[in-house]
N, C-alpha and C positions, 0 to 999 in steps of 0.2 A: 331524356337531356330537356327542364322546364326553360327558355331563354327565361333572362333578369328583364326587366324595363329598363329601357333607355333611363340614367338620372337627369338626360335634358327634357324629359317628360313629367315636372313635377308631378303632386298630387293636387287634387283640386284646390284641398285646403290652403296648401300652403300655395298657392297660384295667389288664391287667391285676398290672402294676407297680406301676401308682396305684394300686388296692386294697392289692397291700404295701402299697409303703406308708402306710395311712392305718392301717392293724393295725398296723408299726410305731411310728408316731409317737402311735398310744393308749396302746400300751404303755409306749413313754417320756414318756408321763405318766407315766402311771398311779409310774410307777419314781418319775419326780423327788417325782411325791405322796407317795407313803410315807415313801419320803425325807425329806423336813419333815419328815413329821408325825412321825418315829422321831427326827426330832433336836428336835426341840420335846419331846418324850416327855422325853429324857435328859439337856436343858439343865431343863428348868423346870415341872415333876413328877417324877420316882423316875429311880432308876438299872435300867433292865428291862434285863434280861443280851436277852431275845429282842430288845426294839429296837435296843442297843446293838451283836447278831451281825447285820443287817439290814442296816445301815449298809453292812456293806463290802460283802454282800452285790449290795448292791442299788446302792452305784455299782457294781460289774463288771457287772451288767445293762445300767444306764443305758450304759457302751461299749461295751459290746456290740450293745448294739443301736444306738446310735450308727454303731462300726464295720460291721454291715448297710446301712440307708442309707445310708456313703460310698459299698456296694458294688453296692445297686440304684445308687445313680445314674450310680458311673464306673466300672465293670467289668458290669456281667452283674445286671438282674434275676433271672434264671431260680437262677444260684449264690445269690445272696440267700434269694430266698422256700424253697430247700432246707437253707439252712442255719437261717436264720428257727424253718424245721420244726421241722428236731431238738431244737431253743435250748427251742421252748414242749414239745415233750413232755420233755428231761432234766428243766428246766425241774420241770415238771408231777413226776418220779418222787420229786422233793424236795424241793416244796413242804412234806408234812405227813410223820407221820410214816409208816413202813411200811404197819399196818394198815391203816389207810385209804383209802392210796396204792390196796393191793390188793383191797381189800375194804371200805372203806368211800367217805367223802362223797367224800372225792377224785378218785373214778373220772369223779369228771362233767366237771374239767377239760381229760381227754384228747377229748371231746366236739371241742372247743373248736378241737384240729390238723387232727381229720379235716377239722369241717365248713370251717374256711380252707381247706385243701389240696383241694378241690376248686372253687371259687372262684380262688382265685389262679394257680394250676397249670394244670391240668386236671379235669372233673366222673372222667375212673379213678382223677386222683390217691389220691381220698379211700380207694381199696383198699391202697394203696401204705402210707399213713400210718396207716390201722387197724392193719395189718403193724409197724407201728412198734410204736407204742401198745402190740402185745398183746405182743413181743417184751418190751421193757421190763418193764411191769404183770407180765407171767411170770416175767423172770429176778427185779424184784427181792421178789415171793413167793415165792419157791424162793430167792432166799438168805440174804431176813434173817427170811420164817416155813416153810421147809420144805416147804412147799406154793403152788401152782398154783391160782386162782382161773378155772377153769373154766367158768365161767359167764360172767366180763366179755370173756371174750373174741372170742366171736358174739357180742354183744352192741355190741361195738366194729364188727363187722364189716357188722351189721343197720343202725347209724344211716348205717357207711358209704353202704351202699346207698339208701342215706334223701337223702343229701346229695350223691350222684352222681344219684340224677333228677331230685330240687330245682338241679342245676348245670345236668344237661343241661336241664331244662323250659326255664332262665337261655340260655341259648346258644343253644338253638332259635327263644325270642320275641325276643335282640338280631340273629338271622340274618335275621329274618321283617324286624322293623327297618330294617336294613339292602338289605334291598332294595326295600322300599316308598319309606325315603331315596331312595333314587337315585329308584327309579321317578318318584318324586314331582321329583327335580331335575330329571332330562328332560324331564316332563312340562312343566316351569317353564323348560326353555332350550328346548320347544318352542315355548309358549304364545308365551315371550319373541318369540324368529326371525318368528313370525306376527306379534305385536304388530307389530314393527318393520316389518314388510313391505307390512302397511296401514297404518301411520302413510306410512311412505316413502311409498305408492301412494297415499293423503290428500295427502297433500303436492306429488308430483307432477298431481293432480287438483286443486287448490287453483290451480297452475302456471299449469296450462294453463287452467283456469277465467277464470283473470286475465289471461294472455295471447291467450284467446279476446272475451273483453272489450276489451283494447285497442284486437285487431282493429278491433271491433265498432264502438268508436267511432272508430277513425281511417277506416272504411270508411266512415262516417255522415256525416263534416267531407267526405271526400272527397266523396261526391256529391254532397252542398249545394256544394260548389267548383264542378264541375264544372255542377252545373243553373244555378248564378247565373246564369252569362254569356249564356243561347242563353237563360231566357227574362227577363232584362235588356233583350237586342235588342228582343225578342217584348212587353214591356211599353211598353218605347220606341216601337214603331213605332205601336205596337196603341192610345196615347196622342194619337199625332201625327191617329193617322184618327179619332177621339171629339173632337178640338179641327177637325178639317179633315176631313170625313169625302169631298171629293174631293181630298184629297192622295194616294190609293196611286199609286205611279209603280213604274216596270219594277225599281229600284234594291230600291226597300223592298218587293216584292214578292218580286222575289231571297233579301233577308236572308228573310224572312222565315217562306221555302220552306227556305230551308239550316241557318238555326236550328233549325227545326221536324225535318227532318231527324236534326240532329243529336240535339235531344234524344230522338227514335222511338230510335235507334243506342242511345242508350245507354242507354236503358228494355233493349230486346231482350237490352242485351249484358250487363245486372245480372241481367235474370231470368237467361239461357245461367247465367254462372256459381252464381246461387246456389241452379237446379234441378240442378247441378255437384257445387257439396259439398253440396246433401241428398243425394245420388247415392250420395257417397265414405261422409258418414257409415252407411250403412246400408247398402253396400257392394254397391248392387242392381246397381250398373252390369256387376258381373264377374261377377254369374253369370248377365249375358245375353255375354259372349263370343263368338264364334268367331274362325274363321279368316275375311280379309275380305285381299283382291287390294289392295293397295296401289294400282297401277296403275288400275283399274278406278276410284277416287276422289279419284288425278290429275287422270282423262278430264276426273269432273266438273269438277271448281270449273276447269278453265279454259273448259273447256265454260261458269260463270256469272261467270264476269271474263274471258270476253274480250271481250265489248261495251267493258268499260271499259279493255284495255289497248287495246282498238284509237282509243275517245276521244284518252286520249291521246296515242295515239301512241307506245305502249309493243311491243318486240316481246318477243310471250310462247311461250316455246319449251317441247321436253320431250326429254328424254333418258332416257326406259323403257327399262334393260334387266331380259330374266327374274328376277322377284325369286320367294321363298319367300312365304308367302302368310305376314300378318302375326297376332298372339291377342291381340283385341281389341273393343270396342263397334265399331261400323259410323258411324252415327250420330255417334259424337265422335268417330273416329277424319278421318270426313269435315271435319268442325268444323277439327280442328287444320287440314289443306292450306290448306280456304280460309281463314284466319286468317292463315296464314302468304305465301300466294300476292297476299290482299288486301292485308296491311301490305308487301308487299314492291313489290307499284305504289301506292300513295299515298306511299311516300320514292322511289319513280323516277321523274326528268322526264322525262329520255331513256333512250334504251338497249335493254336485255332485263332483263328476268324468264325463268329459266332453273331447269325443276323436273327434277330427277333421281332412280333408283331404283336400288338395285345391293343387294344380299347378300350374305355371308359369316359364316363362322364361330357360327352358330346363329342370327342377327341378318338382320336389314335396316334399311335406310336409305332417308328420303325426304333430300335437299335443296335449299334455293330459294334460288339466287344469286341476286343484281340486279345494276346499275352505278348506283344511287342516291345518295345522298348523303354512307351511311356513320353511323355511331354512332360520338358520341365517347366517348374510351380513359376519363374521368370516368359517361361514361352508362352504360357494361356492366353490371356489378354492376347494377343497377335497373331494368333494363328488362322484366327479369317481374313488378315491382310494378306492385298494382294503381293503377291510373292514372296511372301516372313518364309525364313526355312528357318527351324530350332538350330540351339548350336551342337546338338545331338541328331541332328537328321539332316545338316549341309550337307553331310558328302554320298547319301543313300538322293536316288533315279526321283524327279518330281521335278515340277514344272512352280508350287508356289502358288498359284493358282486354282487347284481343284479344289478344297475347300471356301474360299472367297466365290465360287461359280457359288457352291452349296449355299450359303449366308443368304446369297443374292436372290434365287430360287425359292429358299425358304419365305424370306421377309419380301415375297411377291405374293406365294398364300398364306398370308397371316399368319405364318407358325409358327415353331420355335424352336430354337438348338441347342443343346449344353452337351456340358465336356469336362468328366470328370477321367483323372489319369493320375497312374502315379509312377515315376521312373524307375524303369528297368522289370516292371509288373503290368504293363499294360495299360491300355484307354481306354472309354465305353463314349462311343457320342448320340445321344439321343432324339432326336425327332420327334416334334408334335403338332402333329396338322388337324384341322377343323374338319370331321364327316360330312359328308358330299349332306343334301335336304334331302327328305325323307320324298317329296317327288322325282326327286331326280335318279334315285335310284332302278 
């Protein structure tokens, strides 16, 4: 983004026009003051021929200067500047006696248009004005006195040189000031952008902190809720045993064992989720990515889940087509497969659980299909939320963290997971993972 020049540093033409306006208005003020003084002198003091003569001349000067100001404003400041300089030279030629104009005290007045021209038009223009003044003074001396003041002409050009040096120094200083101002504008723009970006980052960080705080609070509340039920059951039976030491029976032992297992599973899932989040924040898992054969992980997970499937009478089947290795963390990907198979077995009273792998288009897919109770449409958007349990599955075993862990791992591996389900007919979980680079296979 380009920095716009500061309006306080106006363009050269605007500055020169403004300086011309100052000179014209100053002379207008002087003429008005002289006119009033002459008028008062004539009316109240004495009839001085000089004052009487100045009144019409002053009026003429007033209208000439007023016309120059109008030309400067409405037509062209450069035209007005040239006419103004000529007017000043002519006025100086006829402001005093010829001998004073060419050889005496009035020579000083000619330095004013020379000096003004260097600041109003350009530094070099002082020499042109010095030439005009020399011509006028020379003609006046030749016509009025029959001689030319040869000392005055080089003096005018000497003064023009001084005026040129002064004006040139002023122009150089202005250019440097403009450059410095532009640099400052650019620096301010850059710093403003950096400040805005830092402010936006700070707001984003604050938003993330607030979001993390909300997640933490919800997590603590959910854990407390999940722990309350099994702890209440354990406490109830322990109180009964304390009251009647011999009252322990098979049902009580079963409930205590079940609730203890539930607590153990919940704590284990929380620890796994916490460890996974720590690795995500530190990017530690990605540093250990390698080529992983998905079929091998499926076979190991099937072997681990075979006993549970046999006990439940659910067929555990595989359809492992040759698939390219995926790029990821072996331990985490194995956890994905185990959680998906375990989740399918929990919610499949009868039928089968089918695990399938296939590859294509630079990706490898893992599908876990079951004939279980299915997922209600209103529950589908929430199944990866921590501790979420659908209404149809609230009475079944589980902590509500298995699919949340799966989603976290899939996100770390830059993969995708999708779900299709029909209540009462079954569910299919489909995981898509990027394949390993050829040089890593």
